[in-house]
C-alpha positions as CSV (number, residue, x, y, z in Angstrom):
1,M,-39.3,17.4,100.1
2,Q,-41.8,20.3,100.5
3,P,-44.5,20.8,103.0
4,P,-48.0,20.1,101.7
5,G,-49.4,22.9,99.6
6,E,-46.1,24.6,98.7
7,A,-45.5,22.6,95.6
8,S,-48.7,23.8,94.0
9,A,-48.0,27.4,95.0
10,S,-44.6,27.3,93.3
11,R,-46.0,25.9,90.1
12,A,-48.6,28.6,90.0
13,G,-45.8,31.2,89.9
14,A,-46.6,32.6,93.4
15,P,-43.7,33.1,95.8
16,V,-43.5,30.2,98.2
17,N,-41.7,32.0,101.0
18,T,-42.8,35.5,101.9
19,G,-42.0,37.7,104.8
20,L,-38.9,37.6,107.0
21,Q,-37.0,34.4,106.2
22,L,-33.5,35.0,107.6
23,V,-31.4,37.5,109.6
24,L,-27.6,37.6,109.1
25,T,-25.6,39.9,111.4
26,S,-21.9,40.4,111.8
27,A,-19.6,43.2,113.1
28,Q,-19.4,44.6,109.5
29,R,-23.0,44.3,108.3
30,K,-26.6,43.4,109.0
31,L,-28.8,41.7,106.3
32,A,-32.3,40.3,106.1
33,L,-33.8,37.9,103.6
34,I,-37.3,39.4,103.0
35,D,-39.6,37.9,100.3
36,G,-36.7,36.1,98.7
37,A,-34.5,39.3,98.5
38,L,-31.3,39.9,100.5
39,V,-31.6,43.4,101.9
40,P,-29.0,45.4,104.0
41,V,-30.1,47.7,106.8
42,G,-31.0,51.0,105.0
43,G,-31.9,49.1,101.8
44,K,-35.2,49.3,99.9
45,V,-37.8,46.6,100.2
46,R,-41.6,46.5,100.0
47,S,-41.9,50.1,99.1
48,G,-40.0,51.1,102.2
49,T,-36.6,51.0,103.9
50,L,-35.2,48.3,106.2
51,A,-34.7,50.5,109.4
52,G,-33.6,47.9,111.9
53,L,-32.9,44.2,112.7
54,S,-32.7,41.9,115.6
55,D,-32.4,38.1,115.9
56,S,-35.9,37.4,114.5
57,V,-37.4,40.8,113.8
58,A,-37.1,43.3,110.9
59,V,-38.5,46.8,111.1
60,L,-39.5,48.5,107.8
61,Q,-40.1,52.3,107.6
62,R,-42.4,53.7,104.9
63,N,-44.4,56.9,104.7
64,G,-43.8,57.8,108.3
65,S,-45.0,54.5,109.6
66,R,-43.2,51.3,110.8
67,D,-44.0,47.7,109.9
68,V,-42.6,44.9,112.0
69,L,-41.9,41.6,110.3
70,L,-41.5,38.5,112.6
71,M,-39.5,35.5,111.4
72,H,-42.0,33.2,113.1
73,P,-45.3,35.1,113.3
74,N,-47.5,32.2,114.4
75,I,-45.4,31.1,117.3
76,E,-46.4,32.4,120.7
77,K,-43.5,32.7,123.1
78,K,-44.0,31.9,126.8
79,P,-41.6,32.0,129.7
80,S,-40.2,28.5,130.6
81,R,-41.5,26.9,133.7
82,R,-39.0,25.1,135.9
83,D,-40.0,21.8,137.4
84,A,-40.5,22.1,141.2
85,K,-38.2,19.6,142.9
């Protein structure tokens, strides 16, 4: 089952999932799934190099500038509030 609108995008030949989709880290390697491609740190993607990774952030370096990709760009994080008891 696909969310509304994704089925029509995939039929049109446009990529359905873009941006940072997944981060995999272990003691031996760090990988990110960006625009459907699995990229190691130091690998080439989007005309740049994957310079760094954290749990939900990828940093791309290109032409002396840095781009930050967020796994959930539309989610605003707020500190939790504890109930007063």
